[in-house]
C-alpha positions, 0 to 999 in steps of 0.5 A: 480636167485631166488629159487622160480623162479626155482621151479615155472617156470623151474622145467620141463626144469631142468629135461629135461636138466639133462636127456640130460646132463646125456646122453651126459656125458655118450657118452663123456666117449668114449673120455677117457675110454681107458686112465683112471680107472673106478673111474676116468671115473665116476668122469669125467662123473660127471664133464662133466654133471656139465659143460653141464648143463648151456649150455643145460639149456640155449638151452632148456628154454625160452630166457626170463630166462636171463631177470629174472636173477638178479645176482650180481658179488658175485653170478656169482663168486660163479657160477664160483667157482662151475665150477672150483671145479671139476678141483681142485678135479681132481688135487688130483684124477689123475695128468694126467687129469689136468694142474696146474693153471699157467696163467689160473687164470690170464685169469679168473681174467682179464675177471672178471675185464673187466666184472666188468668194463663194469658195472661201466664205461658205456662210455667205455662199447662197447670197453670193450665188444670187449676186453672181446670177443677177449680176450676169443677167443684168449685164447682158439684159442691159447690154452692158457686157458687149464685146462683139458689136452689131451683127456679131452680138450672138458671140456675146450670147455664146460667151455668156453661156461659156462663162456660166458653164465655167463659173457655176458648175466648174469653179464654184461647184454649183450645178442645179440644172441638167443641160445634157441633151437626150433624144427622148426629150423630143417625145417628152409628154410635158413638152407636148402637153404644154406646147398644146396648152400655150399654142392652142389656147393663149395664141388665139386669145392674143390674135383676137385682142389685136396684139398678134397679126398673122404674116401674109406669107410664110417661108418654110425654108426659114423654119430650121434656121430660125429654130436653131438660132432661137434655141442657141441665142435666145431660149437656151441662155434664158433657160440656163439663167431663169430655170437652171439657176434662178428657179432652182436657187429660189426653190431652196427658200420659197418652195417649188410653186412659189419659186415658179411664180416668182421667177415667172413674174420677174421674167415677165417684167424683164420683157417689159421693154421688149415691145414698143410703148412698153406694152403690158400685154407682152408682159402677160404673154411672157408670164404665161409662157414662162409658167409653161416653161417652168412646169416642163422644167419641174416635171422633167427635171431638165432644162432642155425640154423647157428650152425646146418649148421656149424655142417652139413658142418663139419660132412660131411667133417669128414664122407666123406673126408680124413685129412680135419680139422674142419671149 
């Protein structure tokens, strides 16, 4: 991206994004303020601000930004290096906040190699994109790519979204999802319809089955914080991967409806280990919920309404019910 383009058309978006990043980074201090000194807390606030910025900027600017970016492999490598710089500083600041590199940089090297191959070998591009999607997903799902530990795991999630934004839309020119946030999405009919379908029909059935148990008390002050945390660290990254990348990629081969069902089944079984005793009921909950997310995605042609519905479902679970893992 040229500096002239940034100054000419994105100045306002940059300022808005920086403000939102600062607010969110300060809120993230709640995750770790009990564990670290004030100096380390300040360092982590700056780190989370740097990790939030690519995500918030992508949400706040026109989707055409990616069409105007002309980034070489060297420039993307520089961006990734800047994202990893706080990690190396963190190792020196406090040995409790960062894990040693280990195999994590083999993952980075592997992802970079596959992205490079996507540019060079057009014949195998669809297969390589699938490999890149699944490799990134499994690395995070199985907790193999973990640079920031303990209460700082949210930084890994943000870093993962940053890498997806760098690898897919910019480096290999693969951008099947719309990530821009629009206020009109909040009044989207599909979002409201499928929210009602899931919350009014599915949840009562699972309460009667004994899977969900209502909490004795509800703290309304926690709802906004829970909503933001779930949106950025649970719903948005999963929707980027499953709806924005995997579902759209599958549609090219099996069509829209079979792609929706296939990805919903994969998503359901991916949550098999999220509940004690590998409870099959949670797989069913996840499958039904993701059918709703996928239908919202299909009808709006955007990932953000699906992520909002995902957030509504998980925030409802987190606020009202006891000991239910996030979908």
